[in-house]
C-alpha positions in Angstrom: -0.1 88.3 -106.3 -0.2 88.8 -110.1 -1.0 85.8 -112.2 1.2 84.9 -115.2 -0.9 82.8 -117.5 1.5 80.3 -118.9 1.0 76.7 -118.2 2.9 74.1 -120.3 1.1 70.8 -120.6 3.1 67.6 -120.2 1.9 64.4 -121.8 3.5 61.2 -120.6 3.7 58.6 -123.4 2.5 55.2 -122.5 4.7 52.2 -123.0 3.8 50.5 -126.2 1.9 47.3 -125.3 2.9 44.1 -127.0 0.5 42.4 -129.3 -1.9 40.0 -127.7 -0.9 37.1 -129.8 2.7 36.4 -130.7 3.8 33.2 -132.3 7.5 32.6 -132.5 9.4 29.5 -133.3 13.1 29.3 -132.6 15.7 26.6 -132.9 17.2 25.5 -129.5 20.9 25.7 -129.7 21.6 22.7 -127.5 18.8 20.4 -128.5 18.9 20.5 -132.3 15.2 20.7 -132.6 12.5 23.4 -132.7 10.6 24.7 -129.7 7.5 26.9 -129.7 8.0 29.8 -127.4 4.7 31.7 -127.8 3.6 30.4 -124.4 6.8 31.8 -122.9 6.4 35.3 -124.4 4.0 36.5 -121.7 6.2 35.4 -118.9 9.2 37.1 -120.6 7.7 40.4 -121.7 5.7 41.2 -118.5 8.8 41.3 -116.2 10.7 43.4 -118.7 7.9 46.0 -118.9 7.6 46.1 -115.1 11.3 46.6 -114.8 11.3 49.4 -117.4 8.9 51.4 -115.4 11.1 51.4 -112.3 13.2 54.5 -111.8 16.9 54.1 -112.6 19.7 55.3 -110.4 21.4 58.1 -112.2 23.9 60.8 -111.2 23.1 64.5 -111.9 25.7 66.7 -113.6 24.4 69.6 -111.4 22.7 71.1 -114.4 19.0 70.3 -114.9 19.2 71.2 -118.6 22.4 69.2 -119.2 20.9 66.2 -117.4 17.9 66.4 -119.8 20.1 66.8 -122.8 21.9 63.6 -121.9 19.0 61.2 -121.1 15.8 63.2 -120.6 13.9 61.2 -123.1 14.5 57.8 -121.3 15.0 58.8 -117.7 12.7 61.3 -115.9 14.9 64.3 -115.2 17.8 62.8 -117.0 21.4 62.3 -115.8 24.3 59.9 -116.1 23.8 56.1 -115.4 26.5 53.9 -114.0 28.6 51.5 -116.0 29.9 53.9 -118.6 32.9 56.1 -119.5 32.2 59.8 -120.0 34.6 62.3 -121.7 34.3 66.0 -121.1 36.4 67.9 -123.6 36.9 71.5 -124.7 39.1 74.6 -124.5 40.8 75.8 -121.4 38.8 77.8 -118.8 35.4 76.6 -119.9 34.4 74.7 -116.7 35.5 71.2 -117.3 37.0 70.7 -113.9 34.0 72.3 -112.3 31.6 69.9 -114.0 33.9 67.0 -113.0 33.7 68.0 -109.4 30.0 68.6 -109.5 29.4 65.1 -110.7 31.8 63.6 -108.2 30.2 65.4 -105.3 26.8 64.1 -106.4 28.1 60.5 -106.5 29.3 61.0 -102.9 26.0 62.6 -101.8 24.1 59.5 -103.0 26.3 57.2 -101.0 28.9 56.3 -103.6 32.7 56.2 -103.2 34.8 58.5 -105.3 38.3 58.0 -106.6 39.9 61.1 -108.1 42.9 61.0 -110.3 44.7 64.3 -110.7 47.6 64.0 -113.2 47.6 67.8 -113.6 48.1 68.2 -109.8 45.9 71.2 -109.5 43.0 70.0 -107.3 43.0 71.3 -103.7 40.8 70.9 -100.6 39.6 74.6 -100.8 38.3 74.0 -104.3 36.6 70.7 -103.7 35.0 72.1 -100.5 32.9 74.4 -102.8 31.1 71.3 -104.0 30.9 69.5 -100.7 33.4 66.9 -102.1 35.5 65.2 -99.5 38.4 63.1 -100.8 40.1 60.5 -98.6 43.8 60.4 -99.0 43.6 56.8 -100.3 41.2 57.9 -103.0 43.2 60.8 -104.3 46.0 59.9 -106.7 48.4 61.8 -109.1 49.2 59.3 -111.8 52.0 59.9 -114.3 51.2 57.3 -116.8 48.1 55.9 -118.5 48.2 52.5 -116.8 48.5 54.2 -113.4 45.0 55.7 -114.0 43.2 52.7 -115.4 44.7 49.7 -113.5 43.5 50.9 -110.0 40.0 51.4 -111.3 39.9 47.8 -112.6 41.2 46.6 -109.2 38.9 48.8 -107.2 36.6 47.0 -104.8 34.4 49.5 -103.0 31.9 48.3 -100.4 28.9 47.0 -102.4 25.6 48.7 -101.9 22.4 48.1 -103.8 21.4 51.0 -106.1 24.6 53.0 -105.4 26.9 54.2 -108.1 30.6 54.5 -107.4 32.6 57.0 -109.5 36.2 57.4 -110.8 37.2 60.8 -112.1 40.3 62.0 -114.0 41.4 65.6 -114.7 42.8 65.4 -117.3 43.6 62.7 -119.8 45.9 65.0 -121.8 48.3 65.2 -118.8 49.0 61.5 -118.8 52.2 60.1 -120.2 53.8 56.7 -120.9 56.9 55.1 -119.3 58.9 55.4 -122.5 57.9 59.0 -122.8 58.9 59.7 -119.2 62.3 58.2 -120.2 62.6 60.5 -123.2 62.4 57.5 -125.6 59.2 58.6 -127.3 59.7 62.0 -128.7 56.5 62.0 -130.8 54.3 60.5 -128.1 53.1 57.7 -130.4 52.8 55.2 -127.6 50.1 57.2 -125.8 47.4 56.3 -128.3 48.2 52.6 -128.1 48.2 52.6 -124.3 44.9 54.4 -124.2 43.4 51.8 -126.6 44.8 48.9 -124.5 43.6 50.4 -121.2 40.1 51.4 -122.4 39.6 48.0 -123.9 40.4 46.3 -120.6 38.6 48.8 -118.4 35.3 49.5 -120.0 33.9 46.0 -119.5 34.9 46.3 -115.8 32.9 49.6 -115.6 29.9 47.9 -117.1 30.2 44.8 -114.9 30.7 46.7 -111.6 28.4 49.7 -112.5 31.1 52.3 -112.0 30.8 55.7 -113.6 34.1 57.0 -114.9 34.2 60.6 -116.0 37.4 62.2 -117.5 38.2 65.6 -118.7 40.3 66.2 -121.8 41.8 69.1 -123.7 41.6 69.8 -127.4 44.2 70.2 -130.1 44.1 71.9 -133.5 43.9 69.4 -136.3 45.1 71.6 -139.2 42.4 70.0 -141.3 40.9 72.5 -143.8 37.8 70.5 -144.5 37.1 68.3 -141.4 36.9 69.1 -137.7 39.2 71.9 -136.7 39.9 70.5 -133.2 40.0 67.0 -131.6 40.8 65.7 -128.1 44.3 64.2 -127.7 45.2 60.6 -126.9 44.2 58.9 -130.2 40.8 57.6 -131.1 40.2 55.1 -128.3 38.7 57.6 -125.8 36.1 58.7 -128.4 35.3 55.1 -129.3 35.0 53.7 -125.8 33.2 56.7 -124.3 29.4 56.1 -124.0 28.9 59.9 -123.6 31.1 62.7 -124.9 30.4 66.2 -123.7 31.8 69.0 -125.9 32.3 72.2 -124.0 32.3 75.4 -126.1 34.2 78.6 -125.5 32.8 80.5 -122.6 31.6 84.1 -122.2 31.5 86.2 -119.0 28.6 86.4 -116.6 28.7 89.9 -115.2 26.9 91.9 -112.5 26.5 95.6 -112.5 25.8 97.7 -109.4 25.6 101.4 -108.7 28.3 102.3 -106.2 28.9 105.9 -105.1 26.6 107.1 -108.0 28.7 105.2 -110.5 27.8 101.9 -112.3 30.4 99.3 -111.7 30.5 96.0 -113.6 32.3 92.9 -112.3 32.6 89.4 -113.8 31.1 86.8 -111.5 31.3 83.7 -113.6 31.0 82.2 -117.1 28.3 80.9 -119.3 29.2 78.0 -121.6 27.2 75.7 -123.9 27.7 71.9 -123.6 26.8 69.7 -126.5 26.2 65.9 -126.1 28.6 65.1 -128.9 28.2 61.4 -128.6 25.5 59.5 -126.7 24.9 55.8 -126.3 22.5 56.5 -123.5 19.9 58.3 -125.6 20.0 60.8 -128.5 23.2 62.7 -129.4 23.6 66.4 -130.3 21.3 67.9 -127.7 22.9 70.9 -126.0 22.4 72.9 -122.8 23.6 76.3 -121.5 25.5 76.0 -118.2 26.3 78.9 -115.9 29.3 78.6 -113.5 29.6 81.2 -110.8 33.1 81.7 -109.3 33.5 80.4 -105.7 30.1 78.6 -106.1 30.1 76.2 -109.0 27.3 75.4 -111.4 24.4 77.8 -110.9 21.4 75.7 -111.8 18.9 78.2 -110.5 20.2 80.9 -112.8 20.1 78.6 -115.8 16.6 77.4 -115.1 15.2 80.9 -114.6 16.8 82.2 -117.8 15.5 79.1 -119.7 11.9 79.8 -118.7 12.2 83.5 -119.4 13.7 83.0 -122.8 11.5 80.1 -123.8 8.3 82.0 -123.1 9.7 85.4 -124.3 8.9 87.0 -120.9 10.2 90.3 -119.5 10.2 88.8 -115.9 11.5 85.7 -114.3 9.0 83.1 -113.2 8.5 79.8 -111.3 5.8 77.6 -112.9 3.0 76.3 -110.7 0.6 73.4 -111.1 -2.0 75.8 -112.4 -2.0 79.3 -114.1 -2.9 80.9 -110.8 0.0 79.3 -109.0 2.7 80.6 -111.3 5.0 82.9 -109.3 6.4 86.1 -110.8 9.9 87.0 -109.5 10.5 90.3 -111.2 13.0 91.3 -113.9 16.3 91.2 -111.9 18.1 87.9 -112.1 20.0 88.2 -108.8 16.9 89.2 -106.9 15.0 86.3 -108.5 17.7 83.8 -107.5 17.6 85.0 -103.9 13.8 84.7 -103.8 13.9 81.1 -105.1 16.4 80.2 -102.5 14.8 82.1 -99.6 11.3 80.7 -100.3 12.5 77.2 -101.0 11.3 77.2 -104.6 14.4 75.4 -106.0 12.6 72.0 -106.6 9.4 73.6 -107.9 11.5 75.6 -110.4 13.4 72.5 -111.5 10.3 70.4 -112.0 8.7 73.2 -114.0 11.8 73.2 -116.3 11.7 69.4 -116.7 8.0 69.6 -117.5 8.4 72.3 -120.1 11.5 70.7 -121.7 9.7 67.4 -122.0 6.7 69.1 -123.7 8.9 70.8 -126.2 10.8 67.5 -126.8 7.6 65.6 -127.4 6.4 68.1 -129.9 9.7 68.0 -131.8 10.0 64.2 -131.8 9.4 62.4 -135.1 7.4 59.2 -134.4 7.5 56.5 -137.0 6.6 52.8 -136.9 8.9 50.3 -138.7 7.0 48.1 -141.1 
């Protein structure tokens, strides 16, 4: 076996230790006097530090690079935590529904319940089966109005289970209407923005309280603004304000495969490649982005994305899976389809993923500006 000598180093930052001596004096709200709490600081800080080191329950998007872009700096491997609202918005045919189904299936695989709201009425069992997503009849709804989406989520009482995240999904918000619009009494659709604001205001605190993950897709509209953003997602400003994470999906390009058939090269599109930007992020840093590959009749192709990431980052001519040492790096050749098959056949999926996480973190650490507030 040939040895590819590339070994990224990964340095884990230690949690900053508190100062040995802290003297704080605060005013007790109910007693009207002053109490010295320096003796209590040790008892307070130590449990917090211990708790911070414990792994958090998160849901993967199905893309290692997107998980890292969302929360890789605060959660090993990244991902979406519970208790938040997530908006996925972008042009048509860029993989929004695919990403939605990938996340929903992973909620289910980790033991969580899934509610799926389909105002567009396009979801079917054949499509959800690609992701291993099984929707019970009671958990699949086709709401017409905005309250018909949000109210059932607030009233939802899935069986509680420690460490399990339950998920509510909607595809898409742009298809929701209002009662007065359904009765042709709101020609301009002005009521929609008010109802989104009302429902988000009432629902987001419930999401946080119950630890639900709510993920919604949304379309975009042209703004006609010459100087500001050229597009925005419909439904007013509430979705943007109340979403903890907003994922902006860019226009896609084809992923093609070429084979020689009867002495003639034939090319066929097999999927799309899109870039997803973390447009807003209350979980970690915003504006990180990740390439996502979606293969038709398969879903998100994380193996393809990870192999391409390693090859492009190191400037290699061949695909590779990183090992613990230089001698353990595995060269897969220069053909992406053959490399993917080898990763699957030889059970290298997890090793490939961990190598990508390690490299991504090394690059992130080197690009991080560290400053101490005085």
